[in-house]
C-alpha positions in Angstrom: -12.6 38.5 -75.1 -16.2 37.6 -76.5 -17.0 34.2 -75.4 -16.0 32.5 -79.3 -13.1 34.1 -78.8 -12.2 32.6 -75.4 -13.5 29.1 -76.7 -11.2 30.0 -80.0 -8.2 30.0 -77.5 -9.1 27.9 -75.5 -8.8 25.3 -78.2 -5.8 26.8 -79.7 -3.9 26.2 -76.7 -5.3 22.9 -75.9 -4.8 21.7 -78.6 -1.2 23.2 -79.8 0.2 22.0 -75.8 -1.6 18.1 -76.7 0.5 18.9 -80.7 3.8 19.1 -78.6 3.3 16.4 -76.0 2.2 13.8 -77.9 4.1 14.2 -81.2 7.4 14.7 -79.6 7.1 11.1 -77.4 5.9 9.4 -80.4 9.4 10.6 -81.6 10.9 10.1 -78.5 9.0 6.4 -78.5 10.8 5.5 -82.3 7.8 6.6 -84.3 10.1 8.1 -87.3 7.9 8.1 -90.2 7.0 11.8 -91.9 4.0 10.3 -92.7 3.3 8.3 -89.3 4.3 11.7 -87.2 1.2 13.4 -89.9 -1.4 10.7 -88.7 -0.1 11.3 -84.8 -0.7 14.9 -85.5 -3.8 14.5 -87.5 -5.4 12.7 -84.9 -5.1 14.9 -82.5 -6.7 18.0 -84.9 -9.5 15.0 -85.2 -10.0 14.0 -80.9 -8.5 17.0 -79.2 -11.2 19.7 -80.0 -14.0 17.2 -79.6 -12.8 16.6 -76.1 -12.6 19.8 -75.1 -15.8 20.5 -76.7 -17.4 17.4 -75.1 -16.1 19.0 -71.7 -16.9 22.4 -72.1 -20.7 21.8 -72.8 -21.3 20.3 -68.8 -19.5 23.7 -67.6 -15.7 22.3 -67.1 -12.9 23.6 -69.1 -9.3 23.4 -68.2 -8.6 26.0 -65.5 -11.2 25.0 -63.4 -11.1 22.5 -60.5 -12.0 18.8 -61.5 -16.0 18.0 -60.1 -17.6 14.9 -59.2 -19.6 15.6 -62.4 -16.7 16.5 -64.2 -14.6 13.5 -64.4 -17.3 11.0 -66.1 -17.7 13.2 -68.8 -13.8 13.9 -69.2 -13.0 10.0 -69.2 -15.7 9.0 -71.2 -14.0 11.5 -73.8 -10.4 10.8 -73.3 -11.8 6.9 -73.6 -13.3 7.9 -77.0 -9.9 10.0 -77.9 -7.8 6.4 -77.0 -10.5 4.7 -78.9 -10.2 6.8 -82.0 -6.3 7.2 -81.9 -5.7 3.8 -81.6 -8.0 2.7 -84.3 -6.0 5.5 -86.7 -2.6 4.5 -85.9 -3.5 0.7 -86.3 -5.4 1.2 -89.6 -1.9 3.8 -90.6 0.5 1.5 -89.6 1.8 3.7 -86.9 3.5 1.8 -84.8 3.4 -2.5 -84.5 0.6 -1.9 -81.0 -1.4 0.7 -81.8 -3.5 0.6 -78.4 -0.4 0.6 -76.4 0.9 4.0 -78.3 -2.7 5.5 -77.7 -3.0 4.6 -74.5 1.1 6.1 -73.6 0.4 8.9 -75.9 -3.5 9.8 -74.3 -2.0 9.3 -70.2 0.9 11.7 -71.2 -1.2 14.3 -72.2 -3.8 14.2 -70.1 -1.3 13.9 -67.3 0.1 17.1 -68.8 -3.2 18.5 -68.5 -4.2 17.4 -64.8 -0.6 19.2 -63.5 -1.1 22.6 -65.1 -5.0 22.3 -64.0 -3.6 21.9 -60.2 -1.1 24.7 -61.1 
């Protein structure tokens, strides 16, 4: 498999897992309307590939152990994703506390990703 195919496979896999986790958890937390759930899904389409690409640029990918260099990059990228998603949720009135919703969803998918990396 070529490098581009590997990159697309990594991005598709991480986006798919993130969508399942974050949209599913949003439903569990009471986000019900199709429009609100669409905003949650589209927020992942915007932020997840960006986080993954930033991490790949510093030489880390989900199948590698986290190093001292990768942690600051990953945390910075995740913080930017949290901020962007919270702003989108607030603008679209997805939930009464968009900052909290974004934090919960991002912590869940981030934690799941870390756990998967340990396997």
